[in-house]
C-alpha positions as MATLAB code, in Angstrom:
seq = 'MSEAGAPQRQLPYSVRFEWGLDGARAVVPHADLAVVVDVLSFTTCVSVAVDRGAAVFPYPMRDAAASEFAAHHHAALAGPRGGEGLSLSPASLRHAPHLERVVLPSPNGSTLSHELANSARQVVAVCLRNAAATADWVHANLPDDAVIAVIAAGEKWTNGSLRPALEDELGAGAFIAGLAGSGRRNFSPEAGSAAAAFDAAEPNLASVMRGCSSGRELIDGGFIEDVAIAAELDGSTMVALLMDGSFQGIRPTD';
ca = [
     210.999   46.693  160.124;
     209.554   49.691  161.383;
     211.444   52.050  162.741;
     211.414   51.753  166.416;
     209.951   54.021  168.893;
     210.402   55.587  172.414;
     209.773   52.495  174.665;
     211.591   50.551  171.972;
     214.811   53.444  172.284;
     215.101   53.039  176.037;
     213.603   57.138  176.009;
     214.511   58.216  178.958;
     216.793   56.728  179.929;
     220.614   57.658  180.180;
     221.842   54.701  180.239;
     221.038   51.943  177.793;
     221.512   48.596  176.758;
     220.724   46.170  174.045;
     221.656   43.602  171.205;
     222.848   43.523  168.101;
     222.905   45.743  165.348;
     219.298   45.766  164.999;
     219.554   46.846  168.468;
     222.428   49.333  168.297;
     219.825   51.302  165.481;
     217.484   51.547  167.838;
     219.461   52.797  171.102;
     222.287   54.858  169.592;
     220.811   57.181  167.256;
     220.858   60.976  169.368;
     223.333   59.031  172.134;
     226.830   60.544  173.257;
     228.577   57.322  173.057;
     227.871   53.618  172.053;
     229.549   51.159  173.636;
     230.872   47.782  172.039;
     230.858   44.360  173.616;
     232.205   41.206  171.738;
     234.144   39.827  174.314;
     234.510   36.257  172.685;
     236.814   37.458  171.135;
     236.515   40.894  168.801;
     236.651   44.119  170.876;
     239.174   41.176  173.987;
     241.556   41.160  170.620;
     240.641   45.170  170.618;
     241.924   45.763  173.736;
     244.954   43.329  173.373;
     246.226   45.667  170.577;
     245.838   48.656  172.111;
     247.559   48.071  174.381;
     250.418   46.782  172.293;
     250.656   50.285  170.217;
     248.497   49.018  167.334;
     245.419   50.312  165.642;
     242.435   48.228  164.451;
     240.544   48.692  161.828;
     236.750   46.995  162.342;
     235.586   45.728  159.108;
     232.617   43.377  158.149;
     234.282   40.629  156.261;
     237.451   38.699  155.423;
     237.038   38.850  151.227;
     238.555   41.009  148.427;
     237.233   44.097  149.233;
     238.575   43.963  152.866;
     242.332   43.363  151.550;
     241.431   46.159  149.530;
     240.305   48.199  152.673;
     243.528   47.233  154.273;
     245.792   47.991  151.684;
     244.793   51.389  151.362;
     245.208   51.159  155.232;
     248.523   50.220  154.704;
     247.370   47.424  157.813;
     247.957   43.756  158.231;
     244.879   42.151  157.463;
     243.746   38.850  160.455;
     243.331   35.853  158.832;
     240.891   33.035  160.431;
     241.044   32.014  163.854;
     243.610   28.713  164.021;
     245.666   30.152  160.782;
     248.876   31.341  160.417;
     249.559   34.756  161.926;
     247.382   37.684  162.874;
     243.457   36.307  163.643;
     240.607   36.858  165.661;
     242.267   35.246  168.901;
     243.673   37.859  171.712;
     246.258   35.246  171.708;
     247.834   35.589  168.508;
     247.547   39.364  169.014;
     249.462   39.484  172.384;
     252.306   36.974  170.816;
     252.477   38.813  167.224;
     256.624   39.760  166.922;
     254.768   42.966  165.340;
     251.725   44.329  165.437;
     250.900   48.072  164.501;
     248.195   48.413  161.784;
     245.635   45.397  161.614;
     241.951   45.118  159.880;
     240.454   42.640  162.284;
     236.972   41.154  160.245;
     234.232   39.262  162.422;
     230.932   38.917  161.886;
     229.606   40.176  165.126;
     231.666   43.401  167.274;
     233.902   44.266  164.192;
     230.193   44.945  162.027;
     228.660   46.791  164.233;
     231.788   49.127  165.338;
     232.261   49.309  161.217;
     228.715   50.986  160.670;
     229.256   52.764  164.326;
     231.702   54.307  162.937;
     229.784   56.642  160.126;
     226.871   57.282  163.052;
     227.900   57.283  166.685;
     229.228   60.666  167.929;
     232.081   58.363  169.577;
     232.627   54.484  169.551;
     235.075   52.258  172.168;
     235.242   48.819  172.448;
     234.358   47.373  175.743;
     235.558   43.702  177.118;
     235.903   42.816  180.445;
     239.969   43.690  180.331;
     239.100   46.983  179.989;
     235.289   48.056  181.459;
     237.085   49.931  184.457;
     239.031   51.778  182.551;
     236.078   52.323  180.134;
     233.974   53.525  182.460;
     236.637   55.816  184.589;
     237.333   57.529  181.586;
     233.477   58.575  180.959;
     233.001   60.064  184.243;
     236.161   61.742  183.646;
     235.343   62.580  180.274;
     231.288   63.188  179.873;
     228.820   64.651  182.073;
     226.627   63.432  184.239;
     223.711   63.412  181.703;
     225.146   61.722  179.109;
     223.292   58.704  176.919;
     225.504   56.078  176.266;
     223.696   52.758  174.300;
     225.677   49.867  175.104;
     225.931   47.173  172.797;
     225.990   43.624  173.172;
     227.219   42.014  169.784;
     226.286   38.780  170.426;
     226.219   35.759  168.020;
     224.858   34.010  165.420;
     222.802   30.550  164.582;
     223.299   29.070  161.949;
     220.391   30.317  160.138;
     222.024   34.025  160.679;
     220.018   35.109  163.791;
     220.889   36.972  166.689;
     221.769   34.379  169.628;
     222.517   36.004  172.855;
     225.940   35.142  174.304;
     226.448   35.619  178.043;
     230.147   36.652  177.805;
     228.994   39.563  176.159;
     225.855   40.221  178.880;
     228.478   40.213  181.584;
     231.394   42.606  179.742;
     228.331   44.951  179.014;
     227.529   44.381  182.703;
     231.553   45.034  184.121;
     231.422   48.384  182.086;
     227.618   49.262  183.411;
     228.666   48.262  186.789;
     231.241   50.560  186.736;
     229.219   53.681  185.766;
     227.333   52.836  188.566;
     230.234   52.786  191.276;
     231.331   55.802  190.660;
     228.251   57.756  190.556;
     225.920   57.510  187.497;
     222.222   56.920  187.340;
     219.728   56.420  185.557;
     220.140   52.808  183.811;
     217.687   51.884  181.836;
     215.992   47.987  183.574;
     217.916   46.212  180.695;
     220.800   48.403  181.904;
     220.766   47.819  185.734;
     219.766   43.631  184.492;
     223.044   43.822  182.825;
     224.654   45.429  186.075;
     223.086   42.523  188.348;
     223.993   39.309  185.815;
     227.743   40.506  186.704;
     227.935   41.311  189.899;
     226.682   37.724  190.370;
     228.989   35.760  187.881;
     231.730   38.415  189.183;
     233.035   35.978  191.960;
     233.463   32.962  189.570;
     234.034   34.554  186.322;
     236.926   32.366  184.897;
     234.513   29.750  185.402;
     231.883   30.800  183.465;
     233.589   32.156  181.129;
     235.162   28.787  180.766;
     231.227   27.157  181.319;
     229.370   29.116  178.714;
     228.358   28.123  175.413;
     230.921   30.201  173.384;
     233.639   29.152  176.070;
     232.974   25.660  175.521;
     233.010   25.788  171.764;
     236.129   27.852  171.763;
     238.136   25.630  174.280;
     236.763   22.162  172.722;
     238.706   23.997  169.446;
     241.515   24.590  171.092;
     242.051   28.001  171.665;
     241.741   27.717  175.828;
     244.686   30.745  176.355;
     242.019   32.814  173.861;
     238.905   32.430  176.663;
     241.086   32.605  179.630;
     242.670   36.054  178.028;
     239.207   36.861  177.421;
     238.388   36.411  181.132;
     240.731   38.827  182.468;
     239.211   41.367  184.571;
     239.999   44.730  184.394;
     244.216   43.390  183.300;
     243.777   46.716  180.753;
     244.423   50.546  181.811;
     243.297   51.437  178.139;
     240.586   52.907  176.882;
     239.589   51.730  173.080;
     238.368   54.623  171.092;
     237.661   54.742  167.646;
     239.259   57.432  166.171;
     240.112   58.279  162.238;
     238.438   54.454  161.769;
     240.332   52.662  163.913;
     240.721   51.707  167.651;
     243.145   53.227  169.344;
     244.614   53.152  173.011;
     244.232   56.000  175.338;
     244.207   56.414  179.190;
     241.639   57.092  181.262;
     242.598   60.241  181.746;
     242.890   61.365  178.373;
];
């Protein structure tokens, strides 16, 4: 694939929106902040965990290397959803008796975060729960002309190609709408469209989350609580900032 040119990088807009790893590689370079959105379920898991004071280490795959990575960081390694203990399930993290340091592999949001940890200036994990808090943090800490690259992780089709996921567009849109509410301007059309999608869905957000493809898939699999937690709009006042390799919670005024 050829290197992204100015149009694909969404120059000269300050607030940009793209999909997946290739989209991140186009719009994140030289940005002041990269925003990862994977509502069902990585970034919602991160939000739930940092609310409890835990640190979340992103990692692409749950394999032998992930086990070594977790041991190196003295962290628990999350298992598959539906298994015993911690997993890529917000409910498992909310109900865990103890939660301090966890490696949370996933093929979408965690993979994206792991790569951006080595290339982006700053990285935050955003979902519907913490979109407003993160927008408030941006308003308090970044200048009006800061370049913000918002990346919806999306899902994967069975052939490995990207499947744009409505819940990620809505999570990104909630954050972008928060930026607009704080007076920030110069959005790309892609970013503006994501905010408009959120504005349209907000009055029936819980129903939309249950009815979208990813929500229905989780509900059919017995994980209705995960969808309900993901739909907790503005349920958290903590920002999930990537620091020293893990997402950690900070207040918007920090």
